[in-house]
N, CA, C and O atoms as a DFTB+ gen file, in Angstrom:
556 C
 N C O
     1  1     190.338      73.420     131.741
     2  2     189.645      74.350     132.776
     3  2     190.211      73.140     133.778
     4  3     190.410      71.952     133.527
     5  1     190.465      74.202     135.497
     6  2     190.628      73.405     136.736
     7  2     189.730      72.934     137.475
     8  3     190.074      72.336     138.494
     9  1     188.406      73.077     137.162
    10  2     187.245      72.809     137.920
    11  2     187.262      71.746     138.268
    12  3     187.867      71.168     137.365
    13  1     186.882      70.698     139.341
    14  2     186.449      69.721     139.452
    15  2     184.891      69.227     139.648
    16  3     183.984      69.585     140.399
    17  1     184.997      68.361     138.746
    18  2     183.474      68.160     138.435
    19  2     182.684      66.910     139.370
    20  3     183.016      65.961     140.081
    21  1     181.302      67.634     138.829
    22  2     180.643      67.008     140.420
    23  2     179.575      65.976     139.179
    24  3     178.769      66.265     138.294
    25  1     180.251      64.445     139.859
    26  2     179.103      64.088     139.407
    27  2     178.542      62.505     140.510
    28  3     179.084      62.045     141.516
    29  1     177.623      62.167     139.968
    30  2     176.856      61.421     140.887
    31  2     175.995      60.533     139.820
    32  3     175.491      60.576     138.698
    33  1     176.204      59.603     141.090
    34  2     175.284      58.281     140.089
    35  2     173.958      58.493     140.181
    36  3     173.420      59.039     141.144
    37  1     173.144      57.896     138.775
    38  2     171.539      58.094     139.369
    39  2     171.691      56.959     138.329
    40  3     172.479      56.565     137.470
    41  1     169.982      56.522     139.124
    42  2     169.534      55.383     138.470
    43  2     169.016      55.637     136.685
    44  3     168.562      56.648     136.149
    45  1     169.227      54.658     136.275
    46  2     168.974      54.125     134.570
    47  2     168.254      53.003     134.239
    48  3     168.608      51.827     134.164
    49  1     166.803      53.728     133.982
    50  2     166.267      52.277     133.619
    51  2     165.659      51.331     135.247
    52  3     165.414      51.908     136.306
    53  1     165.566      50.177     135.072
    54  2     165.224      49.477     136.240
    55  2     166.003      49.272     136.901
    56  3     165.937      49.859     137.980
    57  1     166.816      48.631     136.741
    58  2     168.157      48.327     137.625
    59  2     169.583      48.802     137.490
    60  3     170.564      48.412     138.122
    61  1     169.519      49.602     136.664
    62  2     171.210      50.243     136.215
    63  2     171.163      51.463     136.847
    64  3     170.171      51.975     137.366
    65  1     172.295      51.914     136.780
    66  2     173.204      52.924     137.381
    67  2     173.965      53.779     136.491
    68  3     174.515      53.183     135.566
    69  1     174.192      55.535     136.574
    70  2     175.049      55.412     135.508
    71  2     175.806      56.719     136.443
    72  3     175.625      56.708     137.661
    73  1     176.652      57.830     135.817
    74  2     177.230      58.379     136.654
    75  2     177.160      59.757     135.796
    76  3     177.505      60.038     134.648
    77  1     176.521      60.546     136.931
    78  2     175.641      62.072     135.641
    79  2     176.924      62.874     136.193
    80  3     177.440      62.715     137.299
    81  1     177.327      63.769     135.187
    82  2     177.883      65.151     135.983
    83  2     177.392      65.872     135.512
    84  3     176.929      66.024     134.382
    85  1     177.459      66.535     136.559
    86  2     176.385      68.094     136.883
    87  2     177.059      69.582     136.623
    88  3     177.246      70.426     137.500
    89  1     177.285      69.674     135.636
    90  2     178.606      70.586     134.944
    91  2     178.065      72.081     135.177
    92  3     176.989      72.551     134.806
    93  1     179.410      72.883     136.104
    94  2     179.284      74.234     136.544
    95  2     179.219      75.401     135.098
    96  3     179.840      75.096     134.080
    97  1     178.677      76.284     135.141
    98  2     178.459      77.545     134.602
    99  2     179.659      77.354     133.280
   100  3     179.344      77.243     132.095
   101  1     181.124      77.348     133.831
   102  2     182.247      77.565     133.543
   103  2     182.694      76.594     132.614
   104  3     183.547      76.780     131.747
   105  1     181.716      74.948     132.971
   106  2     182.535      74.182     131.882
   107  2     181.712      74.171     130.402
   108  3     182.135      73.569     129.415
   109  1     180.363      75.010     130.440
   110  2     178.846      75.003     129.678
   111  2     179.865      76.174     128.809
   112  3     180.298      76.230     127.658
   113  1     179.946      76.809     129.702
   114  2     180.030      78.810     128.681
   115  2     181.348      78.001     127.452
   116  3     181.209      78.035     126.229
   117  1     182.920      77.129     128.406
   118  2     183.732      76.885     127.544
   119  2     183.479      75.737     126.335
   120  3     184.352      75.555     125.485
   121  1     182.562      75.184     126.327
   122  2     182.074      74.193     125.258
   123  2     181.292      75.287     124.413
   124  3     181.546      75.361     123.211
   125  1     180.575      75.941     124.846
   126  2     180.122      76.597     123.969
   127  2     181.113      77.533     122.992
   128  3     181.389      77.595     121.794
   129  1     181.432      78.130     124.066
   130  2     182.861      79.057     123.162
   131  2     183.759      78.065     122.288
   132  3     184.813      78.645     122.028
   133  1     183.733      77.036     121.851
   134  2     184.227      75.840     121.218
   135  2     183.760      75.314     119.815
   136  3     184.280      74.821     118.814
   137  1     182.807      75.586     120.154
   138  2     181.106      75.113     119.079
   139  2     181.982      76.102     117.658
   140  3     182.663      77.128     117.667
   141  1     181.548      75.207     116.616
   142  2     182.196      76.139     115.143
   143  2     181.331      77.496     114.794
   144  3     180.277      77.050     114.338
   145  1     181.278      78.528     114.786
   146  2     181.232      80.041     114.063
   147  2     179.734      79.431     113.300
   148  3     179.445      78.241     113.169
   149  1     178.985      80.510     112.899
   150  2     177.588      80.065     112.201
   151  2     176.531      78.994     112.053
   152  3     175.585      79.093     111.271
   153  1     176.742      78.006     112.820
   154  2     176.118      77.280     113.139
   155  2     175.831      76.416     114.413
   156  3     176.601      76.126     115.329
   157  1     174.337      76.039     114.200
   158  2     173.669      75.464     115.921
   159  2     174.545      74.352     115.975
   160  3     174.822      73.511     115.120
   161  1     174.925      74.506     117.137
   162  2     175.344      72.790     118.012
   163  2     174.558      73.008     118.866
   164  3     174.333      73.942     119.635
   165  1     173.771      71.186     118.488
   166  2     172.580      71.047     119.165
   167  2     173.443      70.620     120.699
   168  3     174.583      70.168     120.807
   169  1     172.359      70.976     121.880
   170  2     172.534      71.033     123.466
   171  2     173.344      69.487     123.465
   172  3     174.398      69.426     124.097
   173  1     172.988      68.608     122.958
   174  2     173.023      66.851     123.507
   175  2     174.525      66.927     122.858
   176  3     175.318      66.518     123.706
   177  1     175.254      67.343     121.539
   178  2     176.277      67.626     121.543
   179  2     177.230      67.637     122.977
   180  3     177.813      66.780     123.641
   181  1     176.998      69.399     123.067
   182  2     177.956      69.534     124.348
   183  2     177.413      68.375     125.107
   184  3     177.989      67.371     124.689
   185  1     176.786      68.153     125.789
   186  2     176.605      67.305     126.592
   187  2     177.447      66.371     126.624
   188  3     178.367      66.432     127.439
   189  1     177.353      65.498     125.913
   190  2     178.219      64.082     125.164
   191  2     179.718      64.502     125.455
   192  3     180.282      63.754     126.253
   193  1     180.403      65.457     125.007
   194  2     181.538      66.278     124.699
   195  2     182.018      66.332     126.259
   196  3     183.103      65.883     126.630
   197  1     181.034      66.960     127.140
   198  2     181.091      67.093     128.638
   199  2     181.627      66.241     129.422
   200  3     182.633      66.351     130.124
   201  1     180.417      64.775     129.177
   202  2     180.771      63.456     129.834
   203  2     181.587      62.552     129.362
   204  3     181.837      61.464     129.879
   205  1     182.023      62.997     128.353
   206  2     183.155      62.379     127.782
   207  2     184.686      62.524     128.234
   208  3     185.549      61.647     128.264
   209  1     184.804      64.207     128.662
   210  2     185.959      64.635     128.979
   211  2     186.040      64.802     130.502
   212  3     186.996      65.125     131.207
   213  1     184.453      64.415     130.895
   214  2     184.917      64.059     132.487
   215  2     184.696      62.483     133.247
   216  3     184.640      62.006     134.381
   217  1     184.615      62.039     131.799
   218  2     184.717      60.650     132.640
   219  2     183.474      60.195     133.299
   220  3     183.449      59.411     134.248
   221  1     182.447      60.736     132.737
   222  2     180.592      60.534     133.325
   223  2     180.098      59.277     131.687
   224  3     180.501      58.926     130.579
   225  1     178.989      59.081     132.674
   226  2     178.540      58.488     131.160
   227  2     177.172      59.323     130.392
   228  3     176.523      59.072     129.376
   229  1     177.095      60.527     131.514
   230  2     175.537      61.105     130.998
   231  2     175.862      62.832     131.447
   232  3     176.525      63.007     132.469
   233  1     175.597      63.510     131.013
   234  2     176.157      64.966     131.701
   235  2     174.198      65.810     131.751
   236  3     173.832      66.366     130.715
   237  1     173.397      65.785     132.741
   238  2     172.592      66.836     132.970
   239  2     172.249      67.688     132.092
   240  3     172.816      68.776     132.000
   241  1     171.152      67.274     131.226
   242  2     170.600      68.143     130.538
   243  2     169.366      69.319     130.863
   244  3     168.810      70.080     130.071
   245  1     169.192      69.169     132.192
   246  2     168.599      70.352     132.772
   247  2     169.762      71.568     133.436
   248  3     169.804      72.730     133.031
   249  1     170.376      71.180     134.181
   250  2     171.286      71.961     134.469
   251  2     171.945      72.780     133.290
   252  3     171.976      74.011     133.269
   253  1     172.677      71.633     131.926
   254  2     173.114      72.529     130.883
   255  2     172.011      73.314     130.543
   256  3     172.469      74.330     130.020
   257  1     170.618      73.373     130.574
   258  2     169.982      73.982     129.996
   259  2     169.502      75.700     130.775
   260  3     169.079      76.748     130.286
   261  1     169.903      75.180     132.417
   262  2     169.572      76.332     133.033
   263  2     170.976      77.771     132.638
   264  3     170.933      79.001     132.610
   265  1     172.169      76.636     132.379
   266  2     172.858      77.840     132.401
   267  2     173.353      78.387     131.261
   268  3     174.295      79.180     131.293
   269  1     172.696      77.971     130.026
   270  2     172.907      78.392     129.040
   271  2     171.799      79.528     128.874
   272  3     171.973      80.386     128.009
   273  1     170.606      79.554     129.724
   274  2     170.244      80.794     130.023
   275  2     170.731      81.699     130.164
   276  3     170.742      82.656     129.390
   277  1     171.545      81.539     131.789
   278  2     172.344      82.410     132.661
   279  2     173.221      82.931     131.694
   280  3     173.294      84.159     131.638
   281  1     173.821      82.340     131.011
   282  2     175.209      82.309     130.131
   283  2     174.220      83.548     128.588
   284  3     174.915      84.428     128.081
   285  1     173.071      83.427     128.214
   286  2     172.394      84.062     127.230
   287  2     172.544      85.352     127.852
   288  3     173.207      86.246     127.326
   289  1     171.803      85.510     129.227
   290  2     171.714      86.667     129.946
   291  2     172.466      87.656     130.502
   292  3     172.124      88.698     131.062
   293  1     173.610      87.158     130.256
   294  2     174.819      88.063     131.029
   295  2     175.294      88.762     129.696
   296  3     175.426      89.985     129.633
   297  1     175.651      87.554     128.178
   298  2     176.074      87.815     127.252
   299  2     175.576      88.890     126.651
   300  3     176.258      89.673     125.990
   301  1     174.233      88.999     126.867
   302  2     173.355      89.895     125.890
   303  2     173.670      91.175     126.448
   304  3     174.205      92.140     125.902
   305  1     173.227      91.026     127.706
   306  2     173.783      92.210     128.741
   307  2     175.163      92.944     128.356
   308  3     174.996      94.037     127.815
   309  1     176.074      92.665     128.481
   310  2     176.752      92.964     127.866
   311  2     177.496      93.307     126.894
   312  3     178.519      93.992     126.873
   313  1     176.582      92.481     125.605
   314  2     176.188      93.302     124.083
   315  2     175.720      94.494     124.237
   316  3     176.157      95.292     123.408
   317  1     174.855      94.992     125.138
   318  2     174.157      95.816     125.451
   319  2     175.083      97.038     126.100
   320  3     175.102      98.215     125.742
   321  1     175.512      96.679     126.699
   322  2     176.386      97.579     126.913
   323  2     177.826      98.349     126.147
   324  3     178.497      99.306     126.533
   325  1     177.941      97.560     125.030
   326  2     179.367      97.651     124.513
   327  2     180.531      96.783     124.211
   328  3     181.466      96.904     123.420
   329  1     180.174      95.799     125.140
   330  2     181.348      95.051     125.105
   331  2     181.300      94.353     123.011
   332  3     180.633      94.278     121.979
   333  1     182.512      94.061     123.640
   334  2     183.079      93.204     122.165
   335  2     182.260      91.857     122.014
   336  3     181.692      91.253     122.924
   337  1     182.330      91.440     120.397
   338  2     181.790      90.108     120.724
   339  2     182.206      89.034     121.093
   340  3     181.626      87.997     121.415
   341  1     184.412      89.625     120.971
   342  2     184.841      88.572     121.166
   343  2     184.969      88.251     122.871
   344  3     185.443      87.199     123.299
   345  1     184.466      89.336     123.727
   346  2     184.291      89.294     125.183
   347  2     183.171      88.711     125.814
   348  3     183.100      88.699     127.043
   349  1     182.034      88.086     124.894
   350  2     181.186      87.418     125.435
   351  2     180.965      85.681     125.166
   352  3     182.018      85.139     124.828
   353  1     179.999      84.928     125.245
   354  2     179.767      83.900     125.129
   355  2     179.098      83.861     124.089
   356  3     177.949      84.255     124.287
   357  1     179.357      83.477     122.780
   358  2     178.488      83.083     121.982
   359  2     177.018      81.819     122.023
   360  3     176.731      81.055     121.101
   361  1     176.498      81.901     122.990
   362  2     175.162      81.463     123.275
   363  2     174.207      81.276     122.127
   364  3     173.283      80.469     122.228
   365  1     174.393      81.988     121.044
   366  2     173.269      81.901     119.752
   367  2     173.852      80.295     118.812
   368  3     173.077      79.614     118.140
   369  1     175.404      79.965     119.004
   370  2     175.801      79.010     118.675
   371  2     174.579      77.571     118.875
   372  3     174.329      76.712     118.029
   373  1     174.004      77.701     120.237
   374  2     173.469      76.212     120.593
   375  2     172.139      76.826     120.777
   376  3     171.605      76.724     121.881
   377  1     171.615      77.379     119.931
   378  2     169.986      77.694     119.639
   379  2     169.653      77.570     118.836
   380  3     170.287      78.389     118.171
   381  1     168.789      76.921     117.977
   382  2     167.585      77.307     116.768
   383  2     167.116      78.170     116.974
   384  3     166.595      78.305     118.081
   385  1     167.050      79.320     115.898
   386  2     166.426      80.354     116.356
   387  2     164.752      79.712     116.105
   388  3     163.884      80.318     116.733
   389  1     164.348      78.678     115.336
   390  2     162.980      78.525     115.129
   391  2     162.563      77.428     116.601
   392  3     161.740      76.515     116.536
   393  1     163.243      77.752     117.684
   394  2     162.801      76.703     118.904
   395  2     162.310      77.613     119.536
   396  3     162.767      78.751     119.434
   397  1     161.275      77.327     120.328
   398  2     160.877      77.963     121.790
   399  2     161.910      78.103     122.228
   400  3     162.298      79.267     122.335
   401  1     162.688      77.153     122.612
   402  2     163.822      78.091     123.506
   403  2     164.253      80.186     123.198
   404  3     164.153      81.274     123.766
   405  1     164.679      79.628     122.060
   406  2     164.788      80.757     121.287
   407  2     164.314      82.240     121.327
   408  3     164.826      83.338     121.107
   409  1     162.536      81.544     121.888
   410  2     161.981      82.978     121.847
   411  2     162.141      82.959     123.661
   412  3     161.003      83.338     123.936
   413  1     162.584      82.830     124.529
   414  2     162.583      82.589     125.930
   415  2     164.139      83.100     126.312
   416  3     164.383      83.268     127.507
   417  1     165.234      83.360     125.289
   418  2     166.134      83.482     125.518
   419  2     166.836      85.217     125.389
   420  3     167.102      85.820     124.349
   421  1     166.878      85.340     125.756
   422  2     167.804      87.286     126.151
   423  2     168.131      87.697     124.156
   424  3     168.907      86.970     123.536
   425  1     167.501      88.757     123.526
   426  2     168.236      88.854     122.250
   427  2     166.697      87.553     121.358
   428  3     166.286      87.666     120.203
   429  1     166.469      87.041     121.863
   430  2     165.335      86.392     121.131
   431  2     165.783      85.462     119.702
   432  3     166.904      85.121     119.324
   433  1     164.143      85.160     118.966
   434  2     164.874      84.698     117.628
   435  2     165.634      85.538     116.552
   436  3     166.463      85.089     115.760
   437  1     165.175      86.950     116.665
   438  2     165.949      87.652     115.156
   439  2     167.197      87.761     115.765
   440  3     168.076      87.922     114.919
   441  1     167.630      87.733     116.962
   442  2     169.135      88.526     117.369
   443  2     169.904      87.402     117.519
   444  3     171.028      87.617     117.973
   445  1     169.527      85.878     117.183
   446  2     170.231      84.541     117.161
   447  2     170.267      84.481     115.858
   448  3     171.367      84.099     115.459
   449  1     169.481      84.711     114.999
   450  2     169.480      84.489     113.691
   451  2     170.340      85.179     113.147
   452  3     171.028      84.687     112.252
   453  1     170.554      86.831     113.662
   454  2     171.182      87.941     113.511
   455  2     172.982      87.296     113.284
   456  3     173.887      87.446     112.463
   457  1     172.775      86.614     114.436
   458  2     174.345      86.074     114.980
   459  2     174.958      85.174     114.400
   460  3     176.182      85.140     114.273
   461  1     174.226      84.409     114.015
   462  2     174.505      82.958     113.076
   463  2     174.819      83.687     111.838
   464  3     175.978      83.501     111.465
   465  1     174.063      84.520     111.041
   466  2     174.527      84.995     109.534
   467  2     175.822      85.385     109.512
   468  3     176.665      84.907     108.754
   469  1     176.084      86.530     110.593
   470  2     177.240      87.441     110.590
   471  2     178.066      86.433     110.555
   472  3     178.726      86.515     109.519
   473  1     178.356      85.523     111.176
   474  2     179.396      84.838     111.758
   475  2     179.370      83.371     110.303
   476  3     180.486      82.925     110.036
   477  1     178.753      83.058     109.898
   478  2     178.123      82.212     108.994
   479  2     179.144      83.390     107.496
   480  3     179.769      83.115     106.471
   481  1     178.883      84.286     108.007
   482  2     179.085      85.375     106.384
   483  2     180.979      85.795     106.842
   484  3     181.632      86.735     106.390
   485  1     181.418      84.794     107.791
   486  2     182.362      85.809     108.363
   487  2     183.203      86.277     109.173
   488  3     184.354      85.961     109.475
   489  1     182.155      87.460     109.651
   490  2     182.322      88.142     110.865
   491  2     182.419      87.600     111.905
   492  3     181.409      87.386     112.575
   493  1     183.704      87.213     112.342
   494  2     183.429      86.475     113.520
   495  2     183.318      87.217     115.095
   496  3     183.111      86.645     116.166
   497  1     183.595      89.117     114.766
   498  2     183.009      90.067     115.980
   499  2     184.616      90.363     116.509
   500  3     184.955      91.451     116.976
   501  1     185.503      89.239     116.355
   502  2     186.983      89.344     117.662
   503  2     187.033      90.751     117.063
   504  3     187.250      91.051     115.889
   505  1     186.746      91.692     118.281
   506  2     186.836      92.893     118.725
   507  2     185.987      94.252     118.280
   508  3     186.272      95.416     118.559
   509  1     184.835      93.752     117.490
   510  2     184.040      94.513     117.142
   511  2     182.808      93.963     118.128
   512  3     182.616      93.045     118.925
   513  1     182.047      95.191     117.527
   514  2     180.556      95.235     118.229
   515  2     179.503      94.414     117.443
   516  3     179.933      93.583     116.643
   517  1     178.632      94.512     117.540
   518  2     176.936      93.974     116.836
   519  2     176.427      94.796     116.005
   520  3     175.704      94.544     115.041
   521  1     176.846      95.898     116.420
   522  2     175.988      97.138     115.686
   523  2     174.777      97.575     116.224
   524  3     174.429      98.697     116.596
   525  1     173.920      96.009     116.196
   526  2     172.588      96.630     116.123
   527  2     172.165      95.278     117.574
   528  3     172.752      94.197     117.553
   529  1     171.284      95.551     118.514
   530  2     171.033      94.582     119.494
   531  2     169.199      94.981     119.070
   532  3     168.612      96.042     118.858
   533  1     168.820      93.722     119.092
   534  2     167.721      93.870     118.741
   535  2     167.059      93.980     120.087
   536  3     167.417      92.964     120.683
   537  1     166.098      94.849     121.055
   538  2     165.332      94.275     122.422
   539  2     164.483      93.628     122.031
   540  3     163.912      93.705     120.944
   541  1     164.195      92.443     123.450
   542  2     163.227      91.640     123.881
   543  2     162.065      92.292     123.496
   544  3     161.833      93.455     123.827
   545  1     160.972      91.303     122.502
   546  2     159.430      91.931     122.604
   547  2     158.788      90.919     123.350
   548  3     159.266      89.791     123.474
   549  1     157.934      91.211     123.751
   550  2     156.552      90.783     124.343
   551  2     157.116      89.790     125.950
   552  3     156.287      89.176     126.622
   553  1     158.206      89.815     126.210
   554  2     158.944      88.525     126.828
   555  2     158.342      89.043     128.362
   556  3     158.594      88.392     129.376
């Protein structure tokens, strides 16, 4: 990716400083796409990869979570409109279906569980549609 990273000095502890990467949505989406299919990859792993890739000491967890929420909304919306799975960012690979975050994301825990199970069974979705979108409930 040809984006210029934003790295800001941040305090760490009483007297230390660290270089904090503030990633763009594109940087986060690229890392999500590279996550293995069918398993949950923790956001901390993505943050460490991003920090290492751009030469920072750390990656902003708040920014990553905000981007994840936006990516989830965009991806789920695209799937509802009938786009192929291969055309969206697979945000479900980053979210434990049992977590509170899963309840707040587009599609909810049931959709995330369904997608992870489908990927684990080998349905990567390249060129396919999900067949069923589970609507949000109670948000």
